[in-house]
N, CA, C and O atoms as a printed pandas DataFrame, in Angstrom:
     atom_number atom_name residue_name chain_id  residue_number  x_coord  y_coord  z_coord
0              1         N          UNK        A               1    9.648   14.856   -1.522
1              2        CA          UNK        A               1    8.750   14.889   -2.422
2              3         C          UNK        A               1    7.585   14.041   -2.328
3              4         O          UNK        A               1    7.919   12.859   -2.249
4              5         N          UNK        A               2    6.058   14.264   -2.305
5              6        CA          UNK        A               2    5.479   12.999   -2.274
6              7         C          UNK        A               2    5.164   12.559   -3.442
7              8         O          UNK        A               2    5.024   13.283   -4.428
8              9         N          UNK        A               3    5.013   11.219   -3.422
9             10        CA          UNK        A               3    4.823   10.193   -4.749
10            11         C          UNK        A               3    3.231   10.058   -4.503
11            12         O          UNK        A               3    2.740    9.666   -3.445
12            13         N          UNK        A               4    2.455   10.472   -5.730
13            14        CA          UNK        A               4    1.380    9.802   -5.610
14            15         C          UNK        A               4    0.867    9.031   -6.607
15            16         O          UNK        A               4    1.517    8.856   -7.637
16            17         N          UNK        A               5   -0.545    8.395   -6.399
17            18        CA          UNK        A               5   -0.933    7.448   -7.396
18            19         C          UNK        A               5   -2.650    7.479   -7.450
19            20         O          UNK        A               5   -3.326    7.899   -6.511
20            21         N          UNK        A               6   -3.125    7.040   -8.516
21            22        CA          UNK        A               6   -4.785    7.101   -8.686
22            23         C          UNK        A               6   -4.858    6.050   -9.456
23            24         O          UNK        A               6   -3.960    5.718  -10.230
24            25         N          UNK        A               7   -6.229    5.284   -9.260
25            26        CA          UNK        A               7   -7.048    5.588   -8.011
26            27         C          UNK        A               7   -6.329    4.952   -6.703
27            28         O          UNK        A               7   -5.356    4.217   -6.538
28            29         N          UNK        A               8   -7.240    5.563   -5.878
29            30        CA          UNK        A               8   -6.759    5.276   -4.287
30            31         C          UNK        A               8   -7.234    3.776   -4.050
31            32         O          UNK        A               8   -8.308    3.333   -4.457
32            33         N          UNK        A               9   -6.328    3.089   -3.366
33            34        CA          UNK        A               9   -6.408    1.884   -2.881
34            35         C          UNK        A               9   -6.878    1.727   -1.389
35            36         O          UNK        A               9   -6.322    2.094   -0.354
36            37         N          UNK        A              10   -7.960    1.133   -1.569
37            38        CA          UNK        A              10   -8.765    1.237    0.089
38            39         C          UNK        A              10   -8.397   -0.002    0.791
39            40         O          UNK        A              10   -8.285   -1.162    0.393
40            41         N          UNK        A              11   -8.225    0.606    2.056
41            42        CA          UNK        A              11   -7.517   -0.458    3.124
42            43         C          UNK        A              11   -8.145   -0.213    4.518
43            44         O          UNK        A              11   -8.421    0.884    5.001
44            45         N          UNK        A              12   -8.345   -1.605    5.155
45            46        CA          UNK        A              12   -8.813   -1.512    6.580
46            47         C          UNK        A              12   -7.791   -0.815    7.490
47            48         O          UNK        A              12   -6.569   -0.939    7.411
48            49         N          UNK        A              13   -8.572    0.041    8.486
49            50        CA          UNK        A              13   -7.400    0.566    9.571
50            51         C          UNK        A              13   -7.617   -0.079   10.857
51            52         O          UNK        A              13   -8.397   -1.018   11.015
52            53         N          UNK        A              14   -6.882    0.465   11.804
53            54        CA          UNK        A              14   -6.952   -0.174   13.044
54            55         C          UNK        A              14   -8.119    0.373   13.930
55            56         O          UNK        A              14   -8.321    0.170   15.127
56            57         N          UNK        A              15   -8.937    1.222   12.911
57            58        CA          UNK        A              15  -10.141    1.816   13.885
58            59         C          UNK        A              15  -11.129    1.286   13.165
59            60         O          UNK        A              15  -11.334    1.514   11.972
60            61         N          UNK        A              16  -11.866    0.446   13.999
61            62        CA          UNK        A              16  -13.067   -0.352   13.627
62            63         C          UNK        A              16  -13.718    0.501   12.611
63            64         O          UNK        A              16  -13.357    1.672   12.733
64            65         N          UNK        A              17  -14.722    0.267   11.464
65            66        CA          UNK        A              17  -15.793    0.974   11.055
66            67         C          UNK        A              17  -14.996    2.008    9.695
67            68         O          UNK        A              17  -15.588    2.398    8.689
68            69         N          UNK        A              18  -13.653    2.252   10.010
69            70        CA          UNK        A              18  -13.123    3.309    9.483
70            71         C          UNK        A              18  -12.161    2.364    8.103
71            72         O          UNK        A              18  -11.574    1.317    8.377
72            73         N          UNK        A              19  -12.156    2.838    6.963
73            74        CA          UNK        A              19  -11.265    3.077    6.023
74            75         C          UNK        A              19  -10.288    4.020    5.508
75            76         O          UNK        A              19  -10.426    5.201    5.829
76            77         N          UNK        A              20   -9.111    3.605    4.594
77            78        CA          UNK        A              20   -8.399    4.585    4.379
78            79         C          UNK        A              20   -8.163    4.412    2.564
79            80         O          UNK        A              20   -7.847    3.404    1.932
80            81         N          UNK        A              21   -8.428    5.676    2.120
81            82        CA          UNK        A              21   -8.104    5.537    0.570
82            83         C          UNK        A              21   -6.613    6.048    0.377
83            84         O          UNK        A              21   -6.352    7.246    0.266
84            85         N          UNK        A              22   -5.452    4.826    0.339
85            86        CA          UNK        A              22   -4.254    5.298   -0.037
86            87         C          UNK        A              22   -3.894    5.838   -1.359
87            88         O          UNK        A              22   -4.126    5.138   -2.344
88            89         N          UNK        A              23   -3.335    7.042   -1.507
89            90        CA          UNK        A              23   -3.141    7.552   -2.510
90            91         C          UNK        A              23   -1.503    8.050   -2.715
91            92         O          UNK        A              23   -1.001    8.569   -3.712
92            93         N          UNK        A              24   -0.887    7.713   -1.458
93            94        CA          UNK        A              24    0.605    8.368   -1.400
94            95         C          UNK        A              24    1.242    7.177   -1.158
95            96         O          UNK        A              24    0.687    6.257   -0.557
96            97         N          UNK        A              25    2.487    7.114   -1.626
97            98        CA          UNK        A              25    3.571    6.100   -1.321
98            99         C          UNK        A              25    3.989    6.121   -0.021
99           100         O          UNK        A              25    4.153    5.065    0.589
100          101         N          UNK        A              26    4.220    7.392    0.581
101          102        CA          UNK        A              26    4.646    7.457    2.111
102          103         C          UNK        A              26    3.289    6.803    2.984
103          104         O          UNK        A              26    3.561    6.264    4.057
104          105         N          UNK        A              27    2.339    6.827    2.698
105          106        CA          UNK        A              27    1.102    6.399    3.413
106          107         C          UNK        A              27    1.178    5.057    3.092
107          108         O          UNK        A              27    0.981    4.339    4.072
108          109         N          UNK        A              28    1.367    4.544    2.191
109          110        CA          UNK        A              28    1.261    2.957    1.936
110          111         C          UNK        A              28    2.704    2.509    2.771
111          112         O          UNK        A              28    2.742    1.374    3.246
112          113         N          UNK        A              29    3.678    3.264    2.908
113          114        CA          UNK        A              29    4.795    2.407    3.688
114          115         C          UNK        A              29    4.054    2.271    5.260
115          116         O          UNK        A              29    4.173    1.246    5.931
116          117         N          UNK        A              30    3.387    3.306    5.656
117          118        CA          UNK        A              30    2.869    3.594    7.102
118          119         C          UNK        A              30    1.793    2.475    7.247
119          120         O          UNK        A              30    1.718    1.843    8.301
120          121         N          UNK        A              31    1.086    2.262    6.357
121          122        CA          UNK        A              31   -0.091    1.287    6.446
122          123         C          UNK        A              31    0.794   -0.299    6.435
123          124         O          UNK        A              31    0.718   -1.092    7.374
124          125         N          UNK        A              32    1.513   -0.511    5.340
125          126        CA          UNK        A              32    2.292   -1.951    5.571
126          127         C          UNK        A              32    2.670   -2.171    6.713
127          128         O          UNK        A              32    2.247   -3.224    7.191
128          129         N          UNK        A              33    3.551   -1.345    7.566
129          130        CA          UNK        A              33    4.343   -1.624    8.934
130          131         C          UNK        A              33    3.303   -1.603    9.703
131          132         O          UNK        A              33    3.702   -1.626   10.867
132          133         N          UNK        A              34    1.978   -1.567    9.640
133          134        CA          UNK        A              34    0.852   -1.730   10.714
134          135         C          UNK        A              34    0.257   -3.120   10.472
135          136         O          UNK        A              34   -0.060   -3.732   11.492
136          137         N          UNK        A              35    0.062   -3.691    9.355
137          138        CA          UNK        A              35   -0.356   -4.998    9.084
138          139         C          UNK        A              35    0.248   -6.057    9.910
139          140         O          UNK        A              35    1.471   -6.192    9.887
140          141         N          UNK        A              36   -0.545   -6.878   10.694
141          142        CA          UNK        A              36   -0.017   -7.935   11.539
142          143         C          UNK        A              36    0.551   -8.993   10.688
143          144         O          UNK        A              36    1.495   -9.595   11.200
144          145         N          UNK        A              37    0.143   -9.414    9.331
145          146        CA          UNK        A              37    0.507  -10.650    8.501
146          147         C          UNK        A              37    1.629  -10.120    7.596
147          148         O          UNK        A              37    1.452   -8.968    7.200
148          149         N          UNK        A              38    2.743  -10.736    7.195
149          150        CA          UNK        A              38    3.501  -10.151    6.150
150          151         C          UNK        A              38    3.880  -11.417    5.466
151          152         O          UNK        A              38    4.792  -12.123    5.896
152          153         N          UNK        A              39    3.195  -11.707    4.416
153          154        CA          UNK        A              39    3.276  -12.676    3.435
154          155         C          UNK        A              39    4.194  -12.438    2.272
155          156         O          UNK        A              39    4.962  -11.495    2.460
156          157         N          UNK        A              40    4.309  -13.025    1.165
157          158        CA          UNK        A              40    5.220  -13.029   -0.092
158          159         C          UNK        A              40    5.092  -11.468   -0.594
159          160         O          UNK        A              40    6.049  -10.694   -0.575
160          161         N          UNK        A              41    3.631  -11.077   -1.095
161          162        CA          UNK        A              41    3.312   -9.932   -1.532
162          163         C          UNK        A              41    3.403   -8.850   -0.813
163          164         O          UNK        A              41    3.213   -7.810   -1.443
164          165         N          UNK        A              42    3.665   -8.736    0.457
165          166        CA          UNK        A              42    3.638   -7.721    1.384
166          167         C          UNK        A              42    5.148   -7.631    1.224
167          168         O          UNK        A              42    5.599   -6.560    0.817
168          169         N          UNK        A              43    5.820   -8.436    1.443
169          170        CA          UNK        A              43    7.524   -8.468    0.993
170          171         C          UNK        A              43    7.807   -7.839   -0.061
171          172         O          UNK        A              43    8.735   -7.032   -0.034
172          173         N          UNK        A              44    7.022   -8.076   -1.320
173          174        CA          UNK        A              44    7.503   -7.481   -2.508
174          175         C          UNK        A              44    6.733   -6.190   -2.602
175          176         O          UNK        A              44    7.015   -5.586   -3.637
176          177         N          UNK        A              45    5.779   -5.532   -1.783
177          178        CA          UNK        A              45    5.360   -4.259   -1.905
178          179         C          UNK        A              45    6.178   -3.486   -1.004
179          180         O          UNK        A              45    6.369   -2.340   -1.408
180          181         N          UNK        A              46    6.751   -3.792    0.166
181          182        CA          UNK        A              46    7.514   -3.179    1.225
182          183         C          UNK        A              46    8.828   -2.819    0.367
183          184         O          UNK        A              46    9.307   -1.685    0.390
184          185         N          UNK        A              47    9.386   -3.897   -0.410
185          186        CA          UNK        A              47   10.583   -3.665   -1.219
186          187         C          UNK        A              47   10.460   -2.437   -2.160
187          188         O          UNK        A              47   11.185   -1.442   -2.146
188          189         N          UNK        A              48    9.233   -2.733   -3.120
189          190        CA          UNK        A              48    9.113   -1.851   -4.044
190          191         C          UNK        A              48    8.611   -0.365   -3.525
191          192         O          UNK        A              48    8.848    0.596   -4.258
192          193         N          UNK        A              49    7.918   -0.160   -2.268
193          194        CA          UNK        A              49    7.770    0.983   -2.006
194          195         C          UNK        A              49    9.212    1.992   -1.752
195          196         O          UNK        A              49    9.262    3.197   -2.002
196          197         N          UNK        A              50   10.208    1.248   -1.257
197          198        CA          UNK        A              50   11.580    2.114   -1.126
198          199         C          UNK        A              50   11.841    2.459   -2.354
199          200         O          UNK        A              50   12.143    3.631   -2.581
200          201         N          UNK        A              51   11.780    1.551   -3.353
201          202        CA          UNK        A              51   12.198    2.013   -4.743
202          203         C          UNK        A              51   11.288    3.159   -5.277
203          204         O          UNK        A              51   11.755    4.088   -5.936
204          205         N          UNK        A              52    9.817    3.042   -4.929
205          206        CA          UNK        A              52    9.020    4.170   -5.555
206          207         C          UNK        A              52    9.192    5.203   -4.768
207          208         O          UNK        A              52    9.004    6.265   -5.361
208          209         N          UNK        A              53    9.561    5.339   -3.340
209          210        CA          UNK        A              53   10.239    6.798   -2.714
210          211         C          UNK        A              53   11.112    7.494   -3.473
211          212         O          UNK        A              53   11.159    8.665   -3.848
212          213         N          UNK        A              54   12.017    6.231   -3.676
213          214        CA          UNK        A              54   13.429    7.055   -4.332
214          215         C          UNK        A              54   13.058    7.355   -6.064
215          216         O          UNK        A              54   14.042    7.544   -6.778
216          217         N          UNK        A              55   12.051    7.386   -6.546
217          218        CA          UNK        A              55   11.640    7.639   -7.784
218          219         C          UNK        A              55   12.268    6.749   -8.765
219          220         O          UNK        A              55   12.421    7.153   -9.918
220          221         N          UNK        A              56   12.714    5.359   -8.353
221          222        CA          UNK        A              56   13.246    4.581   -9.175
222          223         C          UNK        A              56   12.241    3.568   -9.835
223          224         O          UNK        A              56   12.620    2.830  -10.745
224          225         N          UNK        A              57   10.889    3.546   -9.336
225          226        CA          UNK        A              57    9.804    2.862   -9.548
226          227         C          UNK        A              57    8.392    3.482   -9.889
227          228         O          UNK        A              57    7.602    3.643   -8.959
228          229         N          UNK        A              58    8.075    3.797  -11.019
229          230        CA          UNK        A              58    6.933    4.267  -11.303
230          231         C          UNK        A              58    5.549    3.974  -10.255
231          232         O          UNK        A              58    5.213    2.863   -9.844
232          233         N          UNK        A              59    4.947    5.120   -9.992
233          234        CA          UNK        A              59    4.038    4.879   -8.824
234          235         C          UNK        A              59    2.924    4.175   -9.127
235          236         O          UNK        A              59    2.302    3.603   -8.232
236          237         N          UNK        A              60    2.518    4.124  -10.460
237          238        CA          UNK        A              60    1.480    3.245  -10.672
238          239         C          UNK        A              60    1.778    1.741  -10.718
239          240         O          UNK        A              60    0.836    0.966  -10.554
240          241         N          UNK        A              61    3.149    1.218  -10.950
241          242        CA          UNK        A              61    3.434    0.036  -11.002
242          243         C          UNK        A              61    3.624   -0.334   -9.278
243          244         O          UNK        A              61    3.467   -1.474   -8.840
244          245         N          UNK        A              62    3.978    0.823   -8.447
245          246        CA          UNK        A              62    3.880    0.738   -7.192
246          247         C          UNK        A              62    2.620    0.256   -6.503
247          248         O          UNK        A              62    2.641   -0.679   -5.703
248          249         N          UNK        A              63    1.488    0.940   -6.844
249          250        CA          UNK        A              63    0.312    0.800   -6.594
250          251         C          UNK        A              63   -0.260   -0.833   -6.723
251          252         O          UNK        A              63   -0.916   -1.449   -5.884
252          253         N          UNK        A              64    0.240   -1.325   -8.120
253          254        CA          UNK        A              64   -0.284   -2.592   -8.233
254          255         C          UNK        A              64   -0.046   -3.756   -7.111
255          256         O          UNK        A              64   -0.810   -4.610   -6.659
256          257         N          UNK        A              65    1.417   -3.423   -6.825
257          258        CA          UNK        A              65    2.079   -4.212   -5.735
258          259         C          UNK        A              65    1.164   -4.177   -4.405
259          260         O          UNK        A              65    0.654   -5.137   -3.828
260          261         N          UNK        A              66    1.102   -2.906   -4.102
261          262        CA          UNK        A              66    0.577   -2.605   -3.090
262          263         C          UNK        A              66   -0.998   -2.876   -2.786
263          264         O          UNK        A              66   -1.470   -2.919   -1.650
264          265         N          UNK        A              67   -1.580   -3.014   -3.741
265          266        CA          UNK        A              67   -3.203   -3.519   -3.954
266          267         C          UNK        A              67   -3.092   -4.974   -3.714
267          268         O          UNK        A              67   -3.808   -5.624   -2.952
268          269         N          UNK        A              68   -1.886   -5.525   -4.620
269          270        CA          UNK        A              68   -1.981   -7.283   -4.290
270          271         C          UNK        A              68   -1.587   -7.566   -3.083
271          272         O          UNK        A              68   -1.845   -8.719   -2.740
272          273         N          UNK        A              69   -0.981   -6.828   -2.216
273          274        CA          UNK        A              69   -0.235   -7.179   -0.709
274          275         C          UNK        A              69   -1.427   -6.754    0.107
275          276         O          UNK        A              69   -1.614   -7.390    1.144
276          277         N          UNK        A              70   -2.308   -5.734   -0.205
277          278        CA          UNK        A              70   -3.450   -5.670    0.736
278          279         C          UNK        A              70   -4.454   -6.692    0.508
279          280         O          UNK        A              70   -5.044   -7.062    1.523
280          281         N          UNK        A              71   -4.808   -7.271   -0.668
281          282        CA          UNK        A              71   -5.556   -8.547   -0.836
282          283         C          UNK        A              71   -4.891   -9.748   -0.296
283          284         O          UNK        A              71   -5.666  -10.605    0.129
284          285         N          UNK        A              72   -3.617  -10.008   -0.218
285          286        CA          UNK        A              72   -3.148  -11.159    0.484
286          287         C          UNK        A              72   -3.389  -10.983    1.838
287          288         O          UNK        A              72   -3.751  -11.921    2.549
288          289         N          UNK        A              73   -3.218   -9.859    2.252
289          290        CA          UNK        A              73   -3.172   -9.885    4.029
290          291         C          UNK        A              73   -4.686   -9.315    4.479
291          292         O          UNK        A              73   -4.960   -8.721    5.522
292          293         N          UNK        A              74   -5.585   -9.676    3.378
293          294        CA          UNK        A              74   -7.183   -9.271    3.784
294          295         C          UNK        A              74   -7.326   -7.966    4.362
295          296         O          UNK        A              74   -8.085   -7.758    5.308
296          297         N          UNK        A              75   -6.567   -7.016    3.782
297          298        CA          UNK        A              75   -6.941   -5.536    4.125
298          299         C          UNK        A              75   -7.389   -4.739    3.060
299          300         O          UNK        A              75   -7.641   -3.568    3.342
300          301         N          UNK        A              76   -7.539   -5.091    1.952
301          302        CA          UNK        A              76   -8.122   -4.563    0.831
302          303         C          UNK        A              76   -9.733   -4.373    1.137
303          304         O          UNK        A              76  -10.450   -5.198    1.702
304          305         N          UNK        A              77  -10.033   -3.384    0.744
305          306        CA          UNK        A              77  -11.528   -3.145    0.698
306          307         C          UNK        A              77  -12.332   -2.767   -0.513
307          308         O          UNK        A              77  -11.610   -2.117   -1.268
308          309         N          UNK        A              78  -13.358   -2.897   -0.919
309          310        CA          UNK        A              78  -13.838   -2.185   -2.285
310          311         C          UNK        A              78  -13.617   -0.674   -2.243
311          312         O          UNK        A              78  -13.326    0.117   -1.346
312          313         N          UNK        A              79  -13.842   -0.581   -3.422
313          314        CA          UNK        A              79  -13.707    1.269   -3.764
314          315         C          UNK        A              79  -15.090    1.928   -3.267
315          316         O          UNK        A              79  -15.270    3.141   -3.375
């Protein structure tokens, strides 16, 4: 079952000039695994991602953690 959130979190991709508007927990997990740096907020988001996938954390709470991790890792882009 896909777990969705809104509004999207826009992040850098591995393709120059492209950005991704993430709205699904599963897509968040895929992106987290691609990021080269993994600081404390990345770890919190990665752990929370598993909880959100299992339905144990509201997706809107996970979204905030994912956005924080993206900002920490300099992957966050403006809306």
